[in-house]
N, C-alpha and C positions, 0 to 999 in steps of 0.2 A: 590861723590866717586868716584871722575878724578883715586885717584891714586891707584892701589889692596889696599888692607885689609890686611895685609899680617897676625898681630900677636893683637891680640885687646886681655885683661882682663875684667874681672868683677866680681863682686860677688854682693849678694843680702841677706837680713836677713826682714823675714816675722816671727811675732810670730802668734803661734794658738790663737783663739779667747779665751776659756778657761783657758789656761794649761792645755792640753790634750794630748801634744807629738806631736805636731802636723806643729807646728814649721818647716818652710823652709830655706833652703841655700842652695841655688846652687852657684857654684865658677864655672864661662863656659872661654871656648876660643873662638874668631870668628874668623877667616881667609879664603885666598882663598886657595880654593883648591889644586892649583898648589906650595906651599911653605911652611913650617915650620908648619904652620897649620893642612895642610892637611897632612903633615906625620905623624903629631903625631896622627889624624883622623884614616887613615890606618893600625898602625901601633896597635893600638888599637884593633881594627876587632878583636882581639885572644881571646877568653875567657880565663877568668882565675879564679880557684875552688874559688868556693864564693862572683865574685865580675862580675856576669853576666854581661855585656852589651847590650846594644839594641838599635835601634833607637825611633825616637818619632813618634809615630805615629799618625793619627787624629782617625782612625778607620783602619776595615782590607782594606790593599792593598791600603791605604792612608799617607804614607809616607811623615811627612811634608817636606817642603825646605825653607831656605838653610838646608840640608842635616845634622840632629846633631844625635850625640851618646848620649846617657843618662850611666852614670859610678856611680855606686854607690857608694859611699864614705864609707858606712860601710859591713862588709861580712856579707853575703846574712844566714841563719844560717834555713830563715823557709818555705813554700809555703805560708802562712802568708804576708811575706816581700815580696814577687816574686809580690804577687798577688794585694800590696799596688805601686811596683813600675812599675807593667807593666796594671794597671789600673789606679786608680787619679790621681795619678803622671807624669803616660809618656804619658795620656787625658790634663793635668795642662801644660808640657811643652810645646807638639806641638802644644795645641791652643795659646801657651804666642810669639811662634814664628811666625807661621802665621799671629797670629795681629799685632806683629812689621812689616811686609811685608807691612799687608796693612794700617798700619798709619804709614806708610814712614820711620820708624826709621829703618829698614833693606831695601836700594832698591831694590825691585822689579825687576828690571834688572841684577843684581846679584844674586837673589835668587839661582841660578844651580853654581857660581862659588865658592860662600863660604861653608863654613861647623863651625858645632858649635860642643865642646867638652863642655858635660854641668858636672860639679858631681853634684853630688845628695843626700842627708843627710834623712834617715826617720830615724828616732829612734825607734832605738831596741824596747822600750817600746810601740809603734804604732801598730805595726805589732803583739804583744804580746795582745793586748786590743783586745777582741771579739767587743767591743761596739764604739771604733776604728770612730771619724766622718767623712767620706771620703768627705765630702765635705768640710769640713773645709780646710783635706789635700789637695785637688785639690786648694781652694782656695790659699791659704798660697803660694805655687807652682807655680801657673798661676803669682800672685804676684808679686814671686818674680824672676821669670826667664822673665817678661817683664821690671821690672830695672835694675835687669844686662844688659839685652844684650841694654838698654839704655845708662847706664853705659858703655858698652862697646863701645859702637860706638859714644856714647860721648866725651869719656876720661875724666869720670868721676867717684873718684873726680882729680882736676888738683893737680901735686904738687905743686902749691901756697896755694889751699885750705888743705892738707896735711900737709906743715908748718903752715900755722897758724894756724890749731887744733893741732897742736904738749905735746903742754901743757896744757891741757882743754881737750881734747877726749882718754880717757884709754880704755883695751880693757877689756871685760865684764868678764871676767875667770880670772883676775889679779891684783888687786888695786896694782900700784908700794909703796905708801907707807906701806901698811898693810901687803903684799905677798896677800892675798886671792883674794877668786873668789868672785866680786862686787853682783854677783846674791846669 
């Protein structure tokens, strides 16, 4: 990483084991704290009703590096949702970020110079389910976050891959021939 990382984005989806609403779909931005990503990070520090942002921490007093801000995609309407976001999801995101540094996907020497904004999905049905599989919620968010970080840092998919797959791959929520969801 000789040149600064100014603005890299990625997303990933990892599905639940048993179709239980624990799918993970992070969308991330990684960049220098001195650039547009850092500015966006600072701007998101304020709170908005229903969209509480929080740092990814591994444990009390153990904020992960690069600094990672978790932003929920869904309006938070219950303490059960907060407990999932601030429990298994926060833990998964923090572990994925740190493991990405340990594995060299994010260069260790730049851990203090970068920041990550992670927009995170937790299905409202998961928060409403008292028997939600918290371990699976951790697993899906950990795997998806690691994949999103790797994609951001490697520029995947490339524009050539996107062009090659233009007519082969369609959005799962919209079939262009029928106008319906493929799911």
